[in-house]
C-alpha positions in Angstrom: -171.9 -63.7 -26.3 -174.0 -63.1 -29.4 -173.0 -59.5 -29.4 -169.3 -60.4 -29.2 -169.8 -62.8 -32.1 -171.5 -60.1 -34.2 -168.8 -57.6 -33.5 -165.9 -60.0 -33.9 -167.2 -61.5 -37.1 -168.4 -58.3 -38.9 -166.2 -55.4 -37.7 -163.4 -54.5 -40.0 -161.2 -53.5 -37.2 -160.1 -55.5 -34.1 -162.3 -54.6 -31.2 -161.9 -56.1 -27.7 -165.2 -57.5 -26.4 -165.5 -58.4 -22.7 -168.3 -58.6 -20.2 -168.3 -57.1 -16.7 -170.8 -56.4 -14.0 -172.7 -53.2 -13.6 -172.8 -52.3 -10.0 -176.2 -51.9 -8.3 -177.0 -48.7 -6.4 -175.6 -48.6 -2.8 -179.1 -48.6 -1.2 -180.1 -51.8 -3.1 -176.8 -53.4 -1.9 -177.8 -52.6 1.7 -181.3 -53.9 1.2 -180.0 -57.2 -0.3 -177.6 -57.5 2.6 -180.5 -57.0 5.1 -182.5 -59.7 3.3 -179.5 -62.0 3.7 -179.4 -61.3 7.4 -183.1 -61.9 7.8 -182.7 -65.1 5.8 -179.9 -66.3 8.1 -181.9 -65.4 11.2 -184.9 -67.4 9.8 -182.7 -70.4 9.1 -181.1 -70.2 12.6 -184.6 -70.0 14.0 -185.7 -73.0 12.0 -183.0 -75.2 13.4 -182.3 -73.7 16.8 -185.4 -71.6 17.7 -187.0 -74.1 20.0 -183.8 -74.5 22.0 -183.3 -70.8 22.1 -186.7 -70.0 23.5 -187.1 -73.0 25.7 -183.7 -73.4 27.2 -181.8 -70.1 26.9 -184.6 -67.6 27.2 -187.0 -69.8 29.3 -189.9 -68.5 27.3 -192.9 -70.1 25.6 -192.0 -71.1 22.1 -193.9 -68.8 19.6 -196.2 -70.5 17.1 -194.1 -69.3 14.1 -191.0 -71.0 15.6 -192.9 -74.2 16.3 -194.1 -74.2 12.7 -190.7 -73.5 11.2 -189.1 -76.2 13.5 -191.8 -78.8 12.8 -191.2 -78.5 9.0 -187.4 -78.0 8.8 -186.9 -79.2 5.2 -189.8 -77.2 3.9 -188.9 -74.2 6.0 -185.3 -74.3 4.9 -186.1 -74.5 1.2 -188.8 -71.8 1.4 -186.6 -69.4 3.3 -183.6 -70.1 1.1 -185.5 -69.8 -2.1 -187.5 -66.6 -1.2 -184.5 -64.9 0.3 -182.3 -65.6 -2.7 -185.0 -64.5 -5.2 -185.6 -61.2 -3.3 -181.8 -60.5 -3.0 -181.2 -61.3 -6.6 -183.9 -59.0 -7.8 -182.6 -56.2 -5.6 -179.1 -56.7 -7.1 -180.3 -57.0 -10.8 -179.7 -53.8 -12.7 -180.8 -54.8 -16.1 -177.8 -53.1 -17.5 -176.3 -54.0 -20.8 -173.8 -51.4 -22.0 -171.4 -51.4 -24.9 -168.5 -49.1 -24.8 -165.8 -48.3 -27.4 -163.0 -46.6 -25.5 -164.7 -43.8 -23.5 -167.7 -43.6 -25.9 -170.9 -45.2 -24.9 -172.2 -47.2 -27.9 -175.4 -48.6 -26.3 -177.1 -48.6 -22.9 -180.2 -50.5 -22.0 -180.6 -48.2 -19.0 -180.8 -45.1 -21.3 -182.6 -46.8 -24.2 -185.0 -48.9 -22.1 -184.6 -52.0 -24.3 -182.0 -54.5 -25.5 -180.3 -53.6 -28.8 -180.8 -55.5 -32.1 -177.9 -56.4 -34.3 -178.8 -53.4 -36.5 -178.8 -51.1 -33.5 -175.3 -52.2 -32.6 -173.9 -51.9 -36.1 -175.5 -48.5 -36.6 -174.2 -47.1 -33.3 -170.7 -48.4 -34.0 -170.8 -46.9 -37.5 -171.6 -43.5 -35.9 -168.2 -43.8 -34.2 -166.5 -44.6 -37.5 -166.3 -48.4 -37.1 -167.0 -50.2 -40.4 -168.8 -53.5 -40.7 -169.0 -56.1 -43.4 -172.5 -56.2 -45.0 -174.7 -59.1 -44.1 -175.0 -61.6 -46.9 -178.6 -62.5 -47.6 -179.1 -66.0 -49.0 -181.7 -66.3 -51.7 -184.3 -69.0 -51.1 -184.0 -71.8 -53.6 -187.4 -73.2 -54.7 -187.8 -76.6 -56.5 -189.9 -75.0 -59.1 -187.8 -72.4 -61.1 -191.0 -70.6 -62.2 -192.0 -69.9 -58.6 -190.3 -67.2 -56.6 
């Protein structure tokens, strides 16, 4: 939003500013989906694991299932939190790109950092977009002899 404000307030031409998502790589999408499946299986085990092993499979209940079932709220919150953190990190691209038409103005993926206001203005100026100069306010001191 700060970038949009900078561009809209200082550019001397009308530029459309809109945000959009940068798609993560396909392999990271599949990994995040797998994490979600594991998360759902762990939640199902938390709430129905004892029934599954004892009644349906007629097997001894594994210790991990007993532990998950005996602490349902803690298990639910832990599985939910960890699963969501892992999936979110897999889907995060860190991309911040600015385009003017078909011209790439800035890319955090290529530059390895977020742009400063000066970076944005400089890169737009390379494409012929003019910007108003920043007005620097002079500090006013109570003592006129002091500057």
